[in-house]
N, C-alpha and C positions, 0 to 999 in steps of 0.2 A: 504494500500500500504506500503510495506516494503522498506525502503531505507537503503543503505549501504554506509556509508561515510568513508570507509576505503580505499580510493583511494591511489594508489601507484604511485610514479613518474615513468615515462616511461624511460627505458634505452635509452641513446642518440643514440646508434648504431641502435636500433630498430626504434626509431623515425625517423632517417635519412632514413632508408630503407622504412618506411611507407610513407614518403613524396615523394618518387620517383614514377613517373607514371610507370605502367607496360609496358614493351617493348614487341613488337610483335616478337617472336622468328623466325618467317619466314621472317621478314623484307619486304622490297619492292620487288615486281616482277621486273626483270631487266628493262623492258620497262617503268614501273612506276617510277623507280629510275632515269632513263635517262630523263624522262619527267620533274620530279620535280627539278632535278639538273639544267636543262636548264632554266626552269621558274624562279627558285630562283636566278640563276646567273644574269638574266635580272633585277630582283628586287634589288639585292644587288649592281649592277652596276649603278642603277638609270634609266635604260632604261624604266622600268615599275615602276610607282609610285602607291603604293597600295591605295592611297587616291585620285588619279585622274584617273577615269575610261577611259578617252580618251587616256591615255598612253598605254592601252591594244589594241587599234585599229591599224590594219594594214592600214595605211592611204591611200595607193594607191588603194588597193582592196575596201576599205570602200567608197571612193569617186566615184568609178565606179559602186557601188551597187545601187539597187533600193531603193526607200524610205522605203519600207517595210523591206528590208534587213538591212538598216541602223538603223531603229527603233529597230529591234530585237537585233542587235549588241550593240546598246546603252544600252538596258536593261540588256543583258547578261554581258556586261563589268562591270556594276555596281555590279551585283551579284558576278562575279568572283573576283572583287577587295575585296569584303567582305571575301570571302573564302581565298584569298591570305593574307589578314591581319591576319586571324585566324592561318593560317599555319606559317606565319612569327613569330607571337607571340609565338606559341608553340615551334618553333625552337629556338627563342631567350631565352626562359625560360628553355629549356631543353638541351642545349648544342650545338646549332648551327650545325656545320658539323657532329657532333656525331649522330645527328638525321637521317642522310642519312644511317648510318651503323646500328643503333639500333632504328628504329622509334617506337614510341608508337602506340598502337592500334588506338588511336584517330587520330594521324597524318596520319597514313596509310589510314584510312577511308576517311579523308578529301581530301587527294591527289587522291585517287581512284575516289572519287565522282567528283572532279574538272576535272580530265582527261576524265572520261566518259561523263560528260556534254559538255565539249569542243568538243569531237569527235561527239557527237550527233548534236551539233550546226553546225559543219562543214559539216555534211552530208546534212543538209537542206539548209544552207545559204552560204556555201563556206568558204574560208580562210580569214575571215575578222578580225581575231585576231592575235596578235603577238605570242601567246602561242600555 
């Protein structure tokens, strides 16, 4: 095995560019951007706490739901809180509001997945969530 120990320091401009996650040139679809702006406004205002799954529940609808629907909503709200923590973390690390304009591929995928799963849940169990 041949080793080459002639490493060169990386130019600071190049290093900075390499440290930036690639952004999705297509950005969010309009309905996806509207969805995530609404959800994140609830997170940033404190209406939704990403560490307390019960804050995702629409209390009035939840209390009127069957035990099965409530159980499903409990499980989904835990899963959604995890997704929201990931999204919030990415936004915090990558520019906050700027991420609405130039989302990374990773953020775009996470938001699309959250939106899709929320819509599928609502089709089966109704509007038991605040998002």
